[in-house]
N, C-alpha and C positions, 0 to 999 in steps of 0.2 A: 807791339806796341801796347805800350799804356792808355787808357782811356783817359782823353784828356780832363773830363769833365766829373765831379763828385756829386752827387745828388745829397742836396741838403734835406735829412730827415726828418728833423724839426720841423720842415716845414712843408715836405714834399709826402705824399702817401706810398712814393716809391720807397719800400723800405723792407726788408732790414739792410743796412750798409752794407755792402762785400768786404768780406776779408782781404787784405791784401795777399795780392798772389799776382805770378809773373805771365803775363799772358803767352799762347802758344806764339809761335812767328810760322810766316809762310816756310821758311826754309824747314824747320821741324815738320811741318806738313808735310811736304816736297819728300824728306829723310826718312819718313813714316815705311814707305816701301823701298828694300834694300837687296839688291840682288833678284826683282823680279817677283818678288811676295811680301806680302804684308801680315804681319804675325798677329797683331789685333787691326779689326775694320775701324777707319776711323767713321765719329758721327756727326753728321749733319741734319742741320732743319733749319728751317726757315723762321725769321722773325722780323717782326713789322714796330714794334714799341719796347718804349725804355722796360717797362714792366715784363712784357713777353721775355726780353732778352736775361733779364734778372732771376728769371723762374726755370729758362733752358740751359743758363749760360755754364753753371757748375757739371754738367752733364754732356757736353757738346764738343767736339775739337773747333768746329767752325761752325758759325750763324750767317747763314745765307739773307741776306735782304732780299728778296726775291722779286720780279719785276708781276710776279702772282698774285703783289699784295692789288694788284688792277683789278682783278677779281673777287678776292678775300676780303680788302678793306674796301674798294669803294664800288664795287656790283656792276663793273665794267664786263663785256661780254668777251676780251680777250686781254690778250697783256700788249697790243698792238697801242692801244692809247696812250699809255704808262711813259710820264713825261722825265725829264733828265730832277727836275726840281721836287715831283714825287719821290725820287730814290733820294735824291739829296736829305730830304726832311727824315724819313723814317730811316734811313742810314746812319745819319746823327744821332737820333735816338736809342737806338742799339747798341750804338759804340758806348753813348752813355748807360747804358742800361747794363752792361758788360764788362769783365776784367780777366778774363779768363779765354776763353775761344777768340781764333782769328775771325774776323767779321768780312765778307766778301760782299761786295754789292753788285747788285745787276745791273748791266748798261740796257739802259732801254732802246725799241726799235728806233733806227733811224740818228741814232747819236754815234755809231761809229762806222756805219758799214760804205759812208761815200769815200772816205780815204783815211791811211793811217794816220795822217796828220790831224784829220776832224777826231778820229777814235782819241789819239792821245789829248788832244782839246777837252771831251767832254768826261776821259777817263781822269784825267790830272784835277779839272774842276769836282769831280766827284769825292777825291781823296780828301780834298782840302776842304772839302763843305762838312765832310763827315769825319774824318780821322780812321776810317776804316782801313786795312790793309790790301785789299785787293779787287781788283773787278771780275765781274764773270761775262763773257760774250759766246754766243752763239755761231756755230757755221765750224766746219775744218779744215779742208786745205785750201779755199777760196779767203779763211780770215788768218792765214797761217803768217803768212809776211806781215800783218797786223801785229800779231801776237807778237813775232821778235822785234818789231820795231818799239813796242811798249814795255815788252822785255828791258831790252837794251836801255830804257830811259827812266829805268826805276819804278816801272809799273807793274806788280807780280799780276798776271791773268789765269783766270779757270777757264778752261774750256766748255764746250758743250756742244756733243755731236749724238747724233740719231735722231729721237723725236723734239723738234726744236719750235717750241710755241708760237716763237715771233714768226717763223714763217708756215702758220697755220695755213695762210689763204694759198699760197702754192700745194701746201701738201695735202689741201683738200679735207681736212679734219685730224684729230687726235689719236690716228689708228698708230698700231704697231709698227715699228720700220724692221727692216733686215729680212724680206722674207722672199724677197727674189734672190739670186747668186751676186747680181748686179748691186743692188742695193746695201747687201751686206760687204760685199768688197768693197765698198768707197765707205762704209759706216768705219772698217778698222785703217783703210788708208788716211781717214780723215781725222780718226784719233792720233797715228802715228804722225803725223804733220803737224798737229799741235804740239804734238811730246817733243816733235824736232826743234819748235819754233820757240820751244823753254815754256810751255804752261806748265805750273807745277803742281796742277791736278786736272782732270776732265770727268765730267757729269756727262754719264751713258745713259740719255734716257729712252723709255718706250722700246727698246731693243730687246728682238729674239734673243734670249738666254743663250745659245750657244753661240749667237756674234758678242755678245758684251763679254762672255768669258775669251773669244778670240781678241777682241781689241783691249782688255785688261792683261791679255798675257804678250799683245805687241809691244805694250808703251811700258816706259823706265817711269812714268810717273804715276801718283795713285788714280785710280778711278773712281767716281762715286756715281754708285748706282741709283738708278730710281724706276721700276720697274724696267727691270732687267737680269740682274743676278746677283745671290750671296756670296759667288765670288767674286765680284767686284771687290774693293779693295778699302771701301766705306759705302754709305749708305747717307740720302737724305729724301724726306717726306716735307710737304707742307705741315705745318705742325697743328692748323684747325682741320686739315682732313684726317690725321692721324688720333686727335680729338676727339673725333665724332662732333664736329661742328655742323658738319651738312650731311643732308640726307642723301646726297649722288655723289660719288666719285669715282675716281678713273680704279679699275680693277686690281692693280697691283697695290691700291692702300688697305692697309691692317687696321683697323679702327681699334685703337687701345683702350679707347673709355666713351660714354655718351654723356660728352660736356654740355649738350644742345640739351638734351633730357632734363639733366642736373638746373640748368640756367631756366629752362622754361617752368620745372616745377616750382622752382624759389619764387618766380615769380607770378606765379600762380597763387603762390602762399601770402607774397606780399601785398598783392592787389586786395585776397578776401580781406585780409587783417585792415587793409585801409578802409575798405567799405563797410566792414562793420565796427569800424572806431576802435579796434583794438591797437592800431599801432598810431601814433607813438604811445608808449607806455612812459609811468611817471620816468622809468629812468632811461628815456630818451628826452625829456623834458630838462629846461631851468626853471626851477621853482624860487620863489623870492627867498631871502635870507633874512 
């Protein structure tokens, strides 16, 4: 779908105006995997703001408005406290800032688990509020009926198996999953159940590599790895992690830049110029005519 809103660059810092371009669709993402293989892996990153979406959009196939915003944006200890309203506000901003990628919004903890009817109420509200193309929910076989229910009612769903952060209190932490035979079998069967229920893609998170590969080979829809394997059908990272905004990140994150260092050095410079009265200079002030 096309973005509903157009930013007015005459009054907004959100610049430049994106060139007209047809947005990717859920069916195109689903069709990326044909005959059990994906020629070119899908690229997905998280986005939480309009400007971030603008910068990432042309390089990604999907933008995920993740409930990781609870920790990244709000400084919460986990994703559990995140609300539907938070997801709606940030989801709408990302849709406004993008014109190419499929925007997927996470359904937060407590918004879908009680029943498939509750899930539909939450998901339909999120899509109406944001203009996003799809929702993502965590859980495997236990959520398959809900995924099918939503899919049959016009709501595309991305699944999520393996390490599921919303279940951190049950799992006891953020350790890699699939080390035991029973857990490995469950991850693969969870992925198959979601695939059969109609999920258009499945995030495979924090799973030992052979099990991530087995899950990818077992399903017809694309898998999106995070802490999984390069043999998944795509990859996703939290953008702030890969940009080096935080000192501590999971071991599966590759830091492509030290943006935190750039910010610190720039602010140090600014602070020094303010204190020495070097800023503002004449070029940054209004003089009488």
